[in-house]
C-alpha positions as a Markdown table, in Angstrom:
| # | Residue | x | y | z |
|---|---|---|---|---|
| 1 | Met | 0.0 | 0.0 | 0.0 |
| 2 | Thr | 1.3 | 3.4 | -1.0 |
| 3 | Thr | 0.8 | 6.0 | 1.8 |
| 4 | Pro | 1.9 | 9.7 | 2.0 |
| 5 | Trp | 4.8 | 8.5 | 4.1 |
| 6 | Gly | 6.0 | 5.6 | 2.0 |
| 7 | Glu | 5.1 | 2.1 | 1.0 |
| 8 | Leu | 3.9 | -0.7 | 3.3 |
| 9 | Ala | 3.9 | -4.4 | 2.6 |
| 10 | Leu | 0.6 | -5.6 | 4.2 |
| 11 | Thr | -1.1 | -9.0 | 4.5 |
| 12 | Arg | -4.3 | -10.4 | 6.0 |
| 13 | Phe | -4.2 | -13.0 | 8.6 |
| 14 | Pro | -4.0 | -15.9 | 8.1 |
| 15 | Glu | -2.1 | -15.5 | 4.8 |
| 16 | Asp | -3.8 | -17.5 | 2.0 |
| 17 | Pro | -2.0 | -17.3 | -1.3 |
| 18 | Arg | -5.1 | -18.7 | -3.1 |
| 19 | Glu | -7.2 | -15.7 | -2.0 |
| 20 | Arg | -5.0 | -12.8 | -3.1 |
| 21 | Leu | -7.1 | -10.4 | -1.1 |
| 22 | Arg | -5.6 | -7.1 | -0.2 |
| 23 | Ala | -5.2 | -6.0 | 3.4 |
| 24 | Trp | -6.5 | -2.5 | 2.7 |
| 25 | Asp | -8.9 | -0.7 | 0.3 |
| 26 | Ala | -9.5 | 2.7 | -1.2 |
| 27 | Ser | -11.2 | 4.0 | 2.0 |
| 28 | Asp | -8.0 | 3.4 | 4.0 |
| 29 | Glu | -6.0 | 5.2 | 1.3 |
| 30 | Tyr | -8.5 | 8.1 | 1.2 |
| 31 | Leu | -8.3 | 8.7 | 5.0 |
| 32 | Leu | -4.5 | 8.6 | 5.1 |
| 33 | Arg | -4.3 | 11.0 | 2.2 |
| 34 | His | -6.8 | 13.4 | 3.9 |
| 35 | Leu | -4.7 | 13.4 | 7.1 |
| 36 | Ala | -1.6 | 14.3 | 5.1 |
| 37 | Glu | -3.1 | 16.8 | 2.7 |
| 38 | Arg | -5.2 | 18.7 | 5.2 |
| 39 | Glu | -2.2 | 18.7 | 7.6 |
| 40 | Val | -4.5 | 17.1 | 10.3 |
| 41 | Pro | -1.9 | 16.3 | 12.9 |
| 42 | Pro | -2.5 | 12.9 | 14.5 |
| 43 | Ser | -1.2 | 14.2 | 17.8 |
| 44 | Gly | -2.2 | 13.5 | 21.4 |
| 45 | Thr | -4.1 | 10.3 | 21.9 |
| 46 | Val | -4.9 | 8.8 | 18.5 |
| 47 | Val | -7.6 | 6.1 | 18.4 |
| 48 | Val | -8.4 | 3.9 | 15.4 |
| 49 | Val | -11.6 | 2.0 | 15.5 |
| 50 | Gly | -12.4 | -0.9 | 13.2 |
| 51 | Asp | -9.1 | -1.0 | 11.3 |
| 52 | Arg | -9.7 | -4.1 | 9.1 |
| 53 | Trp | -6.2 | -5.6 | 8.9 |
| 54 | Gly | -4.0 | -3.0 | 10.7 |
| 55 | Ala | -3.3 | -0.9 | 7.6 |
| 56 | Leu | -4.2 | 2.4 | 9.3 |
| 57 | Val | -2.3 | 1.9 | 12.6 |
| 58 | Thr | 0.7 | 0.6 | 10.7 |
| 59 | Ala | 0.8 | 3.7 | 8.5 |
| 60 | Leu | 0.3 | 5.9 | 11.6 |
| 61 | Ala | 2.6 | 4.0 | 13.9 |
| 62 | Ala | 4.9 | 7.0 | 14.4 |
| 63 | His | 2.0 | 8.6 | 16.3 |
| 64 | Arg | 1.7 | 5.7 | 18.7 |
| 65 | Pro | -2.0 | 5.1 | 18.0 |
| 66 | Thr | -4.5 | 2.8 | 19.9 |
| 67 | Gln | -6.3 | 0.3 | 17.8 |
| 68 | Ile | -9.8 | -0.9 | 18.9 |
| 69 | Thr | -11.1 | -4.0 | 17.1 |
| 70 | Asp | -13.6 | -6.8 | 17.5 |
| 71 | Ser | -11.5 | -9.2 | 15.5 |
| 72 | Tyr | -8.8 | -11.5 | 16.7 |
| 73 | Leu | -7.7 | -12.0 | 13.1 |
| 74 | Thr | -7.3 | -8.2 | 12.8 |
| 75 | Gln | -5.1 | -8.1 | 15.8 |
| 76 | Glu | -2.9 | -10.9 | 14.5 |
| 77 | Ala | -2.7 | -9.3 | 11.1 |
| 78 | Thr | -1.8 | -6.0 | 12.8 |
| 79 | Arg | 1.0 | -7.5 | 14.8 |
| 80 | Ala | 2.4 | -9.1 | 11.6 |
| 81 | Asn | 2.2 | -6.0 | 9.6 |
| 82 | Leu | 3.7 | -3.8 | 12.3 |
| 83 | Ala | 6.6 | -6.3 | 12.6 |
| 84 | Arg | 7.1 | -6.3 | 8.8 |
| 85 | Ala | 7.2 | -2.5 | 8.8 |
| 86 | Gly | 9.9 | -2.5 | 11.6 |
| 87 | Val | 7.7 | -0.8 | 14.1 |
| 88 | Glu | 9.0 | -1.0 | 17.6 |
| 89 | Pro | 6.9 | -3.3 | 19.8 |
| 90 | Gly | 4.6 | -1.3 | 22.1 |
| 91 | Ser | 4.4 | 1.6 | 19.7 |
| 92 | Val | 0.8 | 0.7 | 18.9 |
| 93 | Arg | -1.6 | -0.2 | 21.7 |
| 94 | Leu | -4.0 | -3.1 | 20.7 |
| 95 | Leu | -7.4 | -3.1 | 22.5 |
| 96 | Thr | -10.5 | -5.1 | 21.9 |
| 97 | Thr | -14.1 | -3.9 | 21.8 |
| 98 | Gln | -14.5 | -5.4 | 25.3 |
| 99 | Asp | -11.6 | -3.5 | 26.8 |
| 100 | Pro | -12.1 | -0.1 | 28.6 |
| 101 | Pro | -11.3 | 2.6 | 26.0 |
| 102 | Pro | -8.8 | 5.5 | 26.6 |
| 103 | Glu | -10.0 | 8.2 | 29.0 |
| 104 | Arg | -9.2 | 11.0 | 26.5 |
| 105 | Ile | -9.2 | 10.9 | 22.7 |
| 106 | Asp | -7.7 | 13.7 | 20.6 |
| 107 | Val | -8.0 | 12.1 | 17.2 |
| 108 | Leu | -10.7 | 9.5 | 16.5 |
| 109 | Leu | -10.5 | 7.6 | 13.2 |
| 110 | Val | -13.4 | 5.2 | 12.5 |
| 111 | Arg | -13.4 | 2.6 | 9.8 |
| 112 | Val | -17.1 | 2.1 | 9.4 |
| 113 | Pro | -18.1 | -1.5 | 10.3 |
| 114 | Lys | -20.6 | -3.6 | 8.5 |
| 115 | Ser | -22.7 | -3.7 | 11.7 |
| 116 | Leu | -24.6 | -0.5 | 12.5 |
| 117 | Ala | -25.1 | -1.9 | 16.0 |
| 118 | Leu | -21.4 | -2.3 | 16.6 |
| 119 | Leu | -20.8 | 1.3 | 15.4 |
| 120 | Glu | -23.5 | 2.6 | 17.8 |
| 121 | Asp | -22.0 | 0.6 | 20.7 |
| 122 | Gln | -18.5 | 1.8 | 20.0 |
| 123 | Leu | -19.4 | 5.5 | 19.5 |
| 124 | Leu | -21.4 | 5.4 | 22.8 |
| 125 | Arg | -18.5 | 3.8 | 24.6 |
| 126 | Leu | -16.0 | 6.3 | 23.2 |
| 127 | Ala | -18.1 | 9.5 | 23.4 |
| 128 | Pro | -17.2 | 10.3 | 27.1 |
| 129 | Ala | -13.5 | 10.5 | 26.0 |
| 130 | Val | -14.1 | 12.8 | 23.1 |
| 131 | His | -13.8 | 16.6 | 23.7 |
| 132 | Glu | -14.6 | 19.7 | 21.8 |
| 133 | Gly | -11.2 | 19.8 | 20.1 |
| 134 | Thr | -11.2 | 16.1 | 19.1 |
| 135 | Val | -10.7 | 15.5 | 15.3 |
| 136 | Val | -13.2 | 12.9 | 14.3 |
| 137 | Val | -12.9 | 11.3 | 10.8 |
| 138 | Gly | -14.7 | 8.2 | 9.6 |
| 139 | Thr | -14.0 | 6.3 | 6.4 |
| 140 | Gly | -15.6 | 3.5 | 4.4 |
| 141 | Met | -16.7 | 2.5 | 0.9 |
| 142 | Val | -19.7 | 4.3 | -0.5 |
| 143 | Lys | -21.8 | 1.1 | -0.2 |
| 144 | Glu | -21.0 | 0.9 | 3.5 |
| 145 | Ile | -22.0 | 4.5 | 4.4 |
| 146 | His | -25.7 | 5.1 | 4.6 |
| 147 | Thr | -27.9 | 7.9 | 6.0 |
| 148 | Ser | -28.3 | 5.8 | 9.2 |
| 149 | Thr | -24.5 | 5.8 | 9.6 |
| 150 | Leu | -24.4 | 9.6 | 9.5 |
| 151 | Arg | -27.3 | 9.9 | 11.9 |
| 152 | Leu | -25.5 | 7.7 | 14.4 |
| 153 | Phe | -22.4 | 10.0 | 14.4 |
| 154 | Glu | -24.7 | 13.1 | 14.6 |
| 155 | Arg | -26.8 | 11.6 | 17.4 |
| 156 | Ile | -23.9 | 10.5 | 19.5 |
| 157 | Leu | -21.0 | 12.8 | 18.8 |
| 158 | Gly | -22.2 | 16.0 | 17.0 |
| 159 | Pro | -22.8 | 17.6 | 13.6 |
| 160 | Thr | -21.7 | 15.4 | 10.7 |
| 161 | Arg | -21.1 | 15.8 | 7.0 |
| 162 | Thr | -19.5 | 13.6 | 4.3 |
| 163 | Ser | -16.9 | 14.2 | 1.6 |
| 164 | Leu | -17.2 | 13.7 | -2.1 |
| 165 | Ala | -16.6 | 10.1 | -3.2 |
| 166 | Glu | -13.1 | 9.0 | -4.5 |
| 167 | Lys | -12.6 | 5.6 | -5.9 |
| 168 | Lys | -15.9 | 4.5 | -4.5 |
| 169 | Ala | -14.8 | 5.6 | -1.0 |
| 170 | Arg | -16.1 | 8.4 | 1.2 |
| 171 | Leu | -15.0 | 10.2 | 4.4 |
| 172 | Ile | -17.2 | 11.3 | 7.3 |
| 173 | Phe | -16.4 | 14.5 | 9.2 |
| 174 | Cys | -17.9 | 15.0 | 12.6 |
| 175 | Thr | -17.6 | 18.0 | 14.9 |
| 176 | Pro | -17.9 | 16.9 | 18.6 |
| 177 | Asp | -20.6 | 18.7 | 20.7 |
| 178 | Pro | -19.8 | 18.1 | 24.4 |
| 179 | Ala | -23.2 | 19.5 | 25.3 |
| 180 | Leu | -25.0 | 16.8 | 23.3 |
| 181 | Glu | -27.4 | 14.6 | 25.3 |
| 182 | Arg | -26.5 | 11.1 | 24.3 |
| 183 | Pro | -28.8 | 8.1 | 24.5 |
| 184 | Ala | -28.2 | 5.2 | 26.8 |
| 185 | Asn | -26.3 | 2.3 | 25.3 |
| 186 | Pro | -28.8 | -0.5 | 24.5 |
| 187 | Trp | -26.1 | -3.1 | 24.3 |
| 188 | Pro | -25.8 | -5.9 | 25.3 |
| 189 | Tyr | -29.3 | -6.9 | 24.3 |
| 190 | Thr | -31.2 | -9.8 | 25.8 |
| 191 | Tyr | -34.3 | -11.6 | 24.3 |
| 192 | Thr | -36.2 | -14.8 | 25.0 |
| 193 | Leu | -35.9 | -17.7 | 22.5 |
| 194 | Pro | -39.1 | -19.1 | 21.0 |
| 195 | Asp | -40.6 | -22.4 | 21.9 |
| 196 | Gly | -40.2 | -25.6 | 19.8 |
| 197 | Ile | -36.4 | -25.5 | 19.4 |
| 198 | Gly | -35.3 | -28.1 | 21.8 |
| 199 | Ala | -33.3 | -27.6 | 25.1 |
| 200 | Val | -33.1 | -23.8 | 24.7 |
| 201 | Ser | -36.8 | -23.2 | 24.1 |
| 202 | Gly | -38.0 | -20.1 | 26.0 |
| 203 | Arg | -34.6 | -19.4 | 27.4 |
| 204 | Pro | -32.7 | -16.1 | 27.3 |
| 205 | Val | -30.0 | -15.1 | 24.8 |
| 206 | Val | -27.5 | -12.3 | 25.4 |
| 207 | Asn | -26.1 | -10.4 | 22.4 |
| 208 | His | -23.3 | -7.8 | 22.4 |
| 209 | Ala | -23.4 | -5.4 | 19.5 |
| 210 | Gly | -22.1 | -6.7 | 16.2 |
| 211 | Val | -23.0 | -10.3 | 16.7 |
| 212 | Phe | -24.9 | -11.8 | 13.8 |
| 213 | Cys | -28.7 | -11.4 | 14.1 |
| 214 | Ala | -28.4 | -9.8 | 17.6 |
| 215 | Asp | -32.0 | -9.0 | 18.0 |
| 216 | Arg | -33.6 | -12.3 | 16.9 |
| 217 | Leu | -32.9 | -15.9 | 16.3 |
| 218 | Asp | -31.8 | -16.3 | 12.7 |
| 219 | Ile | -33.5 | -18.9 | 10.6 |
| 220 | Gly | -30.4 | -21.0 | 9.9 |
| 221 | Thr | -29.6 | -21.4 | 13.6 |
| 222 | Arg | -33.3 | -22.2 | 14.3 |
| 223 | Phe | -33.1 | -25.0 | 11.7 |
| 224 | Phe | -29.9 | -26.3 | 13.2 |
| 225 | Leu | -31.3 | -26.3 | 16.7 |
| 226 | Gly | -34.1 | -28.6 | 15.6 |
| 227 | His | -31.6 | -31.2 | 14.2 |
| 228 | Leu | -28.7 | -31.3 | 16.7 |
| 229 | Pro | -27.2 | -34.6 | 17.8 |
| 230 | Gly | -28.7 | -36.1 | 20.9 |
| 231 | Ser | -27.2 | -36.6 | 24.3 |
| 232 | Gly | -24.0 | -38.6 | 24.7 |
| 233 | Gly | -22.4 | -38.7 | 28.1 |
| 234 | Asp | -18.9 | -37.3 | 28.8 |
| 235 | Arg | -18.1 | -35.7 | 25.5 |
| 236 | Arg | -15.9 | -32.7 | 24.5 |
| 237 | Ile | -18.0 | -30.6 | 22.2 |
| 238 | Val | -16.9 | -27.5 | 20.3 |
| 239 | Asp | -19.3 | -24.7 | 19.2 |
| 240 | Leu | -17.0 | -23.4 | 16.4 |
| 241 | Gly | -17.8 | -19.9 | 15.3 |
| 242 | Cys | -20.1 | -19.7 | 18.3 |
| 243 | Gly | -21.7 | -16.3 | 17.8 |
| 244 | Asn | -24.0 | -15.7 | 20.7 |
| 245 | Gly | -23.5 | -19.3 | 21.9 |
| 246 | Val | -27.0 | -20.6 | 21.6 |
| 247 | Val | -26.0 | -23.8 | 19.8 |
| 248 | Gly | -23.3 | -24.7 | 22.4 |
| 249 | Thr | -25.7 | -23.8 | 25.2 |
| 250 | Ala | -28.3 | -26.1 | 23.8 |
| 251 | Met | -25.8 | -28.9 | 23.6 |
| 252 | Ala | -24.7 | -28.2 | 27.2 |
| 253 | Leu | -28.2 | -28.3 | 28.5 |
| 254 | Ala | -28.9 | -31.6 | 26.7 |
| 255 | Asn | -25.5 | -33.1 | 27.8 |
| 256 | Pro | -24.9 | -32.0 | 31.4 |
| 257 | Arg | -21.7 | -34.1 | 31.7 |
| 258 | Ala | -20.2 | -32.7 | 28.5 |
| 259 | Glu | -17.3 | -30.1 | 28.3 |
| 260 | Val | -18.2 | -27.4 | 25.8 |
| 261 | Leu | -15.7 | -25.1 | 24.1 |
| 262 | Phe | -17.1 | -21.9 | 22.6 |
| 263 | Val | -14.7 | -20.5 | 19.9 |
| 264 | Asp | -15.0 | -17.4 | 17.7 |
| 265 | Glu | -12.7 | -14.8 | 16.3 |
| 266 | Ser | -15.0 | -12.0 | 17.5 |
| 267 | Phe | -14.5 | -10.7 | 21.0 |
| 268 | Gln | -18.1 | -9.5 | 21.0 |
| 269 | Ala | -19.3 | -13.0 | 20.0 |
| 270 | Val | -17.4 | -14.8 | 22.7 |
| 271 | Ala | -18.5 | -12.3 | 25.4 |
| 272 | Ser | -22.1 | -13.0 | 24.1 |
| 273 | Ala | -21.7 | -16.7 | 24.3 |
| 274 | Glu | -20.4 | -16.6 | 27.8 |
| 275 | Ala | -23.2 | -14.3 | 28.9 |
| 276 | Thr | -25.8 | -16.6 | 27.3 |
| 277 | Tyr | -24.3 | -19.6 | 29.0 |
| 278 | Arg | -24.2 | -18.0 | 32.4 |
| 279 | Ala | -27.7 | -16.6 | 32.0 |
| 280 | Asn | -29.1 | -20.1 | 31.6 |
| 281 | Gly | -27.4 | -21.5 | 34.7 |
| 282 | Val | -26.0 | -24.5 | 32.7 |
| 283 | Pro | -24.5 | -27.3 | 34.7 |
| 284 | Gly | -21.2 | -28.8 | 33.6 |
| 285 | His | -18.0 | -27.2 | 32.3 |
| 286 | Ala | -17.5 | -24.7 | 29.6 |
| 287 | Glu | -14.5 | -22.8 | 28.1 |
| 288 | Phe | -14.7 | -19.6 | 26.1 |
| 289 | Arg | -11.9 | -18.8 | 23.7 |
| 290 | Val | -11.2 | -16.0 | 21.2 |
| 291 | Gly | -9.0 | -17.3 | 18.4 |
| 292 | Asp | -8.5 | -18.5 | 14.8 |
| 293 | Gly | -10.8 | -21.5 | 14.7 |
| 294 | Leu | -9.4 | -24.6 | 16.4 |
| 295 | Ala | -5.8 | -23.5 | 16.3 |
| 296 | Gly | -4.3 | -24.4 | 19.7 |
| 297 | Val | -6.8 | -27.2 | 20.4 |
| 298 | Pro | -4.9 | -30.5 | 20.8 |
| 299 | Thr | -5.1 | -33.0 | 17.9 |
| 300 | Gly | -7.6 | -35.8 | 18.4 |
| 301 | Ser | -9.0 | -34.2 | 21.6 |
| 302 | Val | -12.6 | -33.4 | 20.5 |
| 303 | Asp | -15.7 | -35.7 | 20.1 |
| 304 | Leu | -18.1 | -33.3 | 18.3 |
| 305 | Val | -17.7 | -30.0 | 16.4 |
| 306 | Leu | -20.8 | -27.9 | 15.6 |
| 307 | Asn | -20.3 | -25.3 | 12.9 |
| 308 | Asn | -22.1 | -22.6 | 11.0 |
| 309 | Pro | -19.3 | -21.1 | 8.9 |
| 310 | Pro | -19.4 | -17.6 | 7.4 |
| 311 | Phe | -19.0 | -17.2 | 3.7 |
| 312 | His | -18.0 | -13.5 | 3.8 |
| 313 | Ser | -14.8 | -11.8 | 4.8 |
| 314 | His | -15.9 | -8.2 | 5.0 |
| 315 | Gln | -17.0 | -7.4 | 1.4 |
| 316 | Ala | -15.4 | -10.5 | -0.2 |
| 317 | Thr | -17.4 | -13.7 | -0.7 |
| 318 | Thr | -15.0 | -16.6 | 0.0 |
| 319 | Asp | -15.0 | -20.2 | 1.2 |
| 320 | Ala | -11.5 | -19.8 | 2.7 |
| 321 | Thr | -12.9 | -19.5 | 6.3 |
| 322 | Ala | -15.2 | -22.5 | 5.9 |
| 323 | Trp | -12.3 | -24.6 | 4.5 |
| 324 | Arg | -10.0 | -23.6 | 7.5 |
| 325 | Met | -12.8 | -24.4 | 9.9 |
| 326 | Phe | -13.4 | -27.9 | 8.4 |
| 327 | Thr | -9.7 | -28.6 | 8.2 |
| 328 | Gly | -9.2 | -27.5 | 11.8 |
| 329 | Ala | -12.1 | -29.7 | 12.9 |
| 330 | Arg | -10.8 | -32.8 | 11.2 |
| 331 | Arg | -7.4 | -32.3 | 12.9 |
| 332 | Ala | -9.0 | -31.7 | 16.4 |
| 333 | Leu | -11.5 | -34.6 | 16.2 |
| 334 | Arg | -10.6 | -38.0 | 17.6 |
| 335 | Pro | -11.2 | -41.0 | 15.3 |
| 336 | Gly | -14.9 | -41.5 | 15.1 |
| 337 | Gly | -15.5 | -37.9 | 16.1 |
| 338 | Glu | -18.1 | -35.9 | 14.1 |
| 339 | Leu | -18.4 | -32.5 | 12.4 |
| 340 | Trp | -21.9 | -31.2 | 12.1 |
| 341 | Val | -22.4 | -28.3 | 9.7 |
| 342 | Ile | -25.3 | -26.0 | 8.9 |
| 343 | Gly | -25.1 | -24.1 | 5.7 |
| 344 | Asn | -27.0 | -22.6 | 2.8 |
| 345 | Arg | -27.8 | -25.4 | 0.3 |
| 346 | His | -26.2 | -23.6 | -2.6 |
| 347 | Leu | -22.8 | -23.4 | -1.0 |
| 348 | Gly | -22.1 | -27.1 | -1.6 |
| 349 | Tyr | -20.3 | -27.9 | 1.6 |
| 350 | His | -20.9 | -31.6 | 1.1 |
| 351 | Val | -18.3 | -31.5 | -1.7 |
| 352 | Lys | -15.7 | -30.0 | 0.6 |
| 353 | Leu | -16.5 | -32.4 | 3.4 |
| 354 | Arg | -16.2 | -35.5 | 1.2 |
| 355 | Arg | -12.8 | -34.2 | -0.1 |
| 356 | Leu | -11.6 | -33.7 | 3.5 |
| 357 | Phe | -13.3 | -36.5 | 5.5 |
| 358 | Gly | -14.1 | -39.0 | 2.7 |
| 359 | Asn | -17.7 | -38.9 | 3.7 |
| 360 | Ser | -20.7 | -36.5 | 4.1 |
| 361 | Gln | -24.2 | -37.4 | 5.2 |
| 362 | Leu | -27.3 | -35.2 | 4.9 |
| 363 | Val | -29.0 | -35.1 | 8.3 |
| 364 | Ala | -31.8 | -32.7 | 7.4 |
| 365 | Gly | -32.6 | -30.2 | 4.7 |
| 366 | Asp | -35.2 | -27.7 | 3.5 |
| 367 | Pro | -35.3 | -25.5 | 0.4 |
| 368 | Lys | -32.7 | -23.1 | 1.9 |
| 369 | Phe | -30.5 | -25.0 | 4.4 |
| 370 | Val | -28.8 | -28.3 | 4.9 |
| 371 | Val | -27.4 | -30.0 | 8.0 |
| 372 | Leu | -24.4 | -32.2 | 7.1 |
| 373 | Arg | -22.5 | -34.8 | 9.2 |
| 374 | Ala | -19.0 | -35.9 | 8.5 |
| 375 | Val | -17.1 | -38.6 | 10.5 |
| 376 | Lys | -13.4 | -38.7 | 11.0 |
| 377 | Arg | -12.3 | -42.2 | 10.0 |
C-alpha cells in the first residue's frame, strides 16, 4: 500500500496465497491521504476503531495510536504488519471492543463497520473520552456508508457531513458537541428464544453489538437447533464460530456431563456466548476462547464439532474461512468424532466435506438450508 509517508507491505491473517485479497482498500488510502493533505496532525491520543487488517495503525505507527477492534484476526494481522514494517513493539496499543477505552481521545479515526449496532455501541463507549477539540474522521466504501450511519455520528457525537466520493470511498467528518445529550447504550441486548427449538426453548440469549442477528434468532440457527445430535455422556464438544453461543448452550443443556468449548474470532461473540451460557445456569464445564478457529486445540481431543461457517470476509465472498474451519475440525477430532455443519444449500459444503473426510451425510434439509454430518475415520 502506498501511503503519503512511504510504501507498506501488508497482508491479511492468516495469509492465504489462493485468495490474493488485499489488506487495505480505497477507504484506508483516502483517510490517510486526507490526514496528510489537510495537515491534520495525529497528535495527542490517536484512536483507530475498526481497522480491518492493521493498515491504518501501521501507517500511523509514528503517532503511537491505539487500535480498537472486535476481531482476533485483525489483531494478528496488525501484529504481523507492524513487525514487517519494523515498528517497535509497544508503539501501537492493541485493544478489543470489550476493553475499557482510553480516557481521553484527541484524534478518533473510524473505519465504518458492516454492523450499524457495533458502530452505535463503540461510539457510545468512546463518546465520554471525546472533547470539543477532538478530530473525528470516519471512512468507508460508498456502499458501506448510509444515512443511518451519518445519523449515528450526529446523534452520539455531533454535527456530521460527508466528503465527495473518490474511488468509491467516502469520508465522514464529525464536529464533537460536548453538550449533546447522548442516548443510553442499549447493548448488550437480551431476548427470549421461541418455543419448539429443543433444550433452549423459552430461554434467554444475550447479544453484544455486532453479533450476527443480535435482536432475533436467525432462521439458519433455528433450523440447526431442531436437528442437533442427541445426548451422549462425557463428550468434549466445540461450538465453532459460536456467535451468541445458543447452539453450544443447547448442547450443554442436553449433555450435562459434557465439556463445551465456545470459539469465535470475534471478541463480541465470545462475550455474548459466555453471557448466554451464564444466564441459563447451565450445569457442567465450559470454556470460552477467542482465536483462529481450532488453532491451539490439541489434535484428536474433540468428540463433536458444531459449525455454521461464514462465507463473507468483510465485502469479499469466500470459502476460505469454511475450509479452514473444516480442516481444523478434522485435525482436532478424535477417530470416530463428528463434524456437524449448517449451511445454505447452494454453498455445496458436502463436496468439501467429502474431499476432506471422505464422507458426508445429509442429516436434514429444507429449500434453503442443509445440516451435514462428517465422521473422522
